[in-house]
Structures are given as C-alpha cells and as structure tokens.
Steps between C-alpha positions, in 0.01 A plus 500: 500500500427474875533164666195321645424535869679235692324180615470571872355159572809327359730747681330414830505126426880513436576721800297273734721210398826672589445789745548296810865468401529872576447681829129500579393845634523517881132590557397196296730280713331643810149443357598134413564447873187688609220660305446747789405827334653700784843339459487553125396868548776576752770306302411685180526834684842393628614385154474837333848612394654219699681180392310178551751354744467802731122500462476136590708533817327823614155340441593193709623724789190717485247213493681329793449822694143547389308268278160676503383853428402543865846411632675702238287806576622485863870518398674835524629650174854487645476127564365431152793700368745289683334177391481577131840675459673504248213502249491805278329804657449300820401807702220595260383145461491448878258782542280388213496140620376605847232726347392221263477250787297743716269586201438132435407451867290812540327527164498140375469308831841335466438360148701623200265639233442272209443748222737729319273793564526461880862400508626812321340706777771376735803727528791394283289244310478551120341290233801277462492396870120480500490270199768276658296465820186414314682253272728328755308560821142434381581300184275712284589614144705819521783635294797638690701736276839602627795640306588160361153418376454847349839493323492143374138503386578806285832347384307192386284732290190363670394843615603856422464697820680776689425421865450190718135600550446507120667162478272353765192632324621369166577154646157489672345535149720258311670248728295188569384503864651163572846653471445814704632363833817342364589766244685719757703206632611402146602840389671601820710187490573555133587866556739432792675206326506593135285790371694783661409863435831558314674238282260208563640149459295419188736219392386286792136607528249214462248724333738707280339374180159648607634840618486806272781658708327837498749768620796254528806680358754233603487160646725206595 
C-alpha cells in the first residue's frame, strides 16, 4: 500500500522554525540587506556553480565597483573578470554580466524586468534565476526551483517529476501561494545542511517523519 502524500504545510511550518540555524542562501542574505532586483539578479548569476562564501565576496566587490546597470555596462569584460574572480566560470559570467547590464539599460531603460517572461530573455538567465528575482527583488509570488528544491520535493514524495521545470509547474498547481517565496530558502538550507544528494542525514532531519524518502538507498 502506498503512503499518503506528505503534509507540505506541516513540513514548511517545521522548517521555518529551525532553518535559520543553518546557512541561509547567499542571495537571500543579499536580498535581506537590499531588495534591489539588479543586485539579486547579478548575485544569482555569480552564484551558479560557486560556493556561497565566494559568491558573497565577489558580489560585494562588484557592487562596490558598479552598483547600477548603467555603471556595470561601462565596465570592460576584463575588469569584471578581475573583480569577480575566483567564481566558477568567471570569464563566461563576466561577458554575460556586461551584456545583461547593457540590455537592461538599452531595452528596459535601466530597470530590471519584473516578469519571468522578460527576465528569461536576458543572456544566461533561466527560470530559476528569473523566479528568484521576481520573488526576492519584487516580492511577488514565484517558485525558484534549483537542484535542492527539485531533489527534495521529489524525495518528500510531494511531486513525481523528472526535471526542475516539471517540479516548478507541479508546485505552482499544488503549493499554497503564501509559501512560494520562502519555499526555495527552506529547501536550499535543508539540502545544504542535511538532505544531501547521497546519504542524507535523516536521523537529524526535523521533517523526517513526513518524508517518504523516495529514491533514498542509504542514509545516516
């Protein structure tokens, strides 16, 4: 007999009570200091395949050098590279960052787009980044699905999907809108601290009793 779908509201309630004990995602920390959509956009681009500590330091250096799309658009790619090093793929990211800054200035009059449809038109910006900008920058309901959210939501047994896009669409249908913005924060923190891809630390997980542990072959 299959087990019932987990109580996602109770999972969220429990995670909200403990997740600040773990490392809060770097982009969330940046957004807590400033809800500037441009800072959130650029920090998210820098964070891809990069540790949070490196992302935080690189973001601070870059925003000190250029805090607006206009100023960043005027920077040379070489200078951006020097400022953001050693983030992962810093050469590629430097080029994309300057193109994004110029596009925002030229096409959007210096204002970061506030819809997912427009944001994903920017080079190097996918749905994950777009949702994060809408949620944290504009404080509008949006569901950012990264590898942690995709993996853990399926591990819970709350959805049964194969890709992050499918997970986002499933969550948009079933997750109460009041939880959309915080859902990414909660699951990223959980994923980094406890719910690892391999051998998750189920013995210390605060929501273990609600998790169906789909696909978990061994745990600690």
